[in-house]
Each structure stands twice: as C-alpha cells, then as structure tokens.
C-alpha positions in Angstrom: 145.5 42.5 30.0 142.2 40.6 30.2 144.1 37.3 30.0 146.1 38.4 33.0 142.8 38.9 35.0 141.5 35.5 33.9 144.7 33.8 35.0 144.7 35.7 38.3 141.1 34.7 38.9 141.9 31.0 38.1 145.0 31.1 40.4 143.0 32.5 43.3 140.1 30.2 42.9 142.2 27.1 42.6 144.5 28.2 45.4 141.5 28.7 47.8 140.0 25.3 46.8 143.3 23.5 47.3 143.7 25.2 50.7 140.2 24.1 51.7 141.0 20.6 50.5 144.2 20.4 52.5 142.6 21.9 55.6 139.3 20.1 55.7 139.1 17.3 53.1 138.1 17.1 49.4 134.5 16.2 50.3 134.1 19.1 52.7 135.6 21.5 50.2 133.1 20.5 47.5 130.3 20.6 50.0 131.2 24.1 51.2 131.5 25.3 47.6 128.0 23.9 46.7 126.5 25.2 49.9 127.9 28.7 49.2 126.4 28.6 45.7 123.0 27.5 47.0 123.1 30.2 49.7 124.2 32.8 47.1 121.3 32.0 44.7 118.8 31.9 47.5 120.0 35.3 48.6 120.0 36.6 45.0 116.3 35.6 44.7 115.4 37.2 48.0 117.3 40.5 47.4 116.3 40.5 43.7 112.7 40.6 44.6 113.3 43.5 47.0 115.4 45.5 44.5 113.0 45.0 41.6 110.1 46.0 43.9 111.9 49.2 44.7 112.6 49.7 41.0 108.8 49.4 40.3 108.1 51.9 43.1 110.6 54.3 41.6 109.0 53.9 38.1 105.8 55.1 39.7 107.6 58.0 41.3 106.9 56.8 44.8 110.6 56.7 45.8 113.8 58.4 44.6 115.1 56.3 41.7 118.8 56.6 42.4 119.0 54.0 45.1 117.1 51.3 43.2 119.1 51.9 40.0 122.4 51.6 41.9 121.1 48.5 43.7 120.1 47.0 40.3 123.7 47.5 39.1 125.0 45.9 42.2 122.6 43.0 41.8 123.9 42.5 38.2 127.5 42.4 39.4 126.6 40.0 42.2 124.8 37.8 39.7 127.9 37.6 37.5 130.0 36.7 40.5 127.6 34.0 41.6 127.6 32.4 38.1 131.3 32.2 38.0 132.6 29.0 39.5 134.6 29.1 42.7 134.2 29.8 46.3 135.9 33.3 46.3 133.6 34.7 43.5 130.6 33.2 45.2 131.5 34.8 48.6 132.1 38.1 46.8 128.7 37.9 45.1 127.0 37.2 48.5 128.8 40.2 50.0 127.5 42.4 47.2 124.0 41.2 47.9 124.1 42.3 51.5 122.1 45.6 52.0 124.9 47.3 54.0 127.4 46.7 51.2 124.9 48.0 48.6 124.4 51.1 50.7 128.1 51.8 50.9 128.6 51.2 47.1 125.6 53.4 45.9 127.6 56.7 45.6 130.5 54.9 43.8 128.1 53.3 41.4 126.3 56.6 40.8 129.5 58.4 40.1 130.7 55.7 37.7 127.4 55.7 35.9 127.5 59.5 35.6 131.0 59.5 34.2 130.0 56.8 31.6 126.9 58.8 30.6 128.9 62.0 30.1 131.5 60.2 28.1 128.8 58.6 25.9 127.1 62.0 25.4 130.4 63.6 24.4 131.1 60.8 21.9 127.7 61.2 20.4 128.2 65.0 20.0 125.8 66.1 22.7 128.6 67.7 24.7 127.5 67.0 28.3 130.6 68.5 29.8 130.9 72.2 30.2 133.9 73.8 28.6 135.2 70.7 26.9 134.1 70.8 23.3 135.7 69.6 20.1 137.2 72.2 17.9 138.2 75.8 18.6 135.9 78.3 20.1 136.7 81.9 19.2 135.1 84.7 21.2 133.9 87.6 19.2 130.8 89.4 18.0 128.8 89.2 14.8 129.0 92.3 12.7 126.4 92.9 10.0 128.2 93.8 6.7 125.3 96.0 5.6 125.5 98.2 8.6 129.3 98.6 8.1 128.7 99.4 4.4 126.0 101.9 5.4 128.2 103.6 8.0 131.2 103.9 5.6 129.4 105.1 2.6 126.7 107.0 4.3 123.9 105.1 2.7 122.2 101.7 3.1 122.7 98.8 0.7 120.2 98.6 -2.1 117.0 97.0 -1.0 117.4 97.5 2.8 117.2 100.4 5.1 119.4 101.1 8.0 116.6 100.9 10.5 115.3 97.6 9.1 118.9 96.2 9.4 119.2 97.3 13.0 116.0 95.7 14.0 116.8 92.5 12.3 113.7 92.3 10.2 115.3 92.1 6.8 115.8 89.1 4.5 119.1 87.2 4.3 121.8 89.2 2.5 122.7 88.5 -1.1 126.2 88.3 -2.5 127.6 91.5 -4.0 
C-alpha cells in the first residue's frame, strides 16, 4: 500500500513538472520549482518562529496550549512536504504554513491526537476509554464468608467476632 502512495506521488510530481515544461519551458519550470522551494523555506522560518514563540508562551501558561500544539504538528507536516522534491508537495507545504489553513486544521489535528493518545493508553493497559476494557466484567457484590458462616451456624468463626467482621477491622481470613 505504501508503494502505491509513493508511485502516486511520483506520478503527480512528474506530471506537473512535465506540464509546466510543455506550457512554459524547461528553464522556467526549474526556476518556478526553485522559487517555490525558497519561498517555502522562508515562510517556514517566519511561521516557525511565531509557532515556537506561542509554544514557549503556552509552556509558561500565558496562553491555551491547544492551538500552539496543533500548529506545531501542522508545522512538522509542512516541513516534510517542503523537504520532499517537487512543486506540488512544496505548494501543499506552503498552504499548510498559512495561518488560516492552520486555524481550520486545528480541530482535526486535536481530534486525531486525542484518538491516538486514547489508543496508546489502551494498548499500555491504562484504559482511557470508558466501558471498553479487556476481559469480562461481572457485576456482583462481595460477600464475606465469615459472615455467612456466622449467620448459618449462629456463631462467628474462631478468632473473629461478628461485629468486628461487619466493621471490617479484622485480619485477612485464613484457609479452613
């Protein structure tokens, strides 16, 4: 499946570059690709400073940390897209760096991160989800064997009294 994504990426990037070459010229296509990369990295530097500044402010509890954390994830995705060669991935990376795009993507990124966190907690045994636990859960109540024994036979088990058993101040029961 991953190979299919790589092949699709290569087909799209090569197709767009060939279309640019046929439309404009090879020199212009290369110049546009290089200019888009330079613009993307300049924008990455500019927006990166702003995002990491907000992240620092969030670490000092000056602002709500959700927006800077989501912006950091978007910044990471745009960095990957800018590093990949090709005009389409570069333009997608630039689009992810734009503040309006980040604002639209914040709830989606937060929901994705929350689902991943819950799944990781469930895998580690912390059970973050309510009602979904491994194994069977049987509803019932715990009955103290000494109390039943005392009720049936009319006397408490040796070494314990019925009142002590009811208050729960006795030692652990021993085998009979």
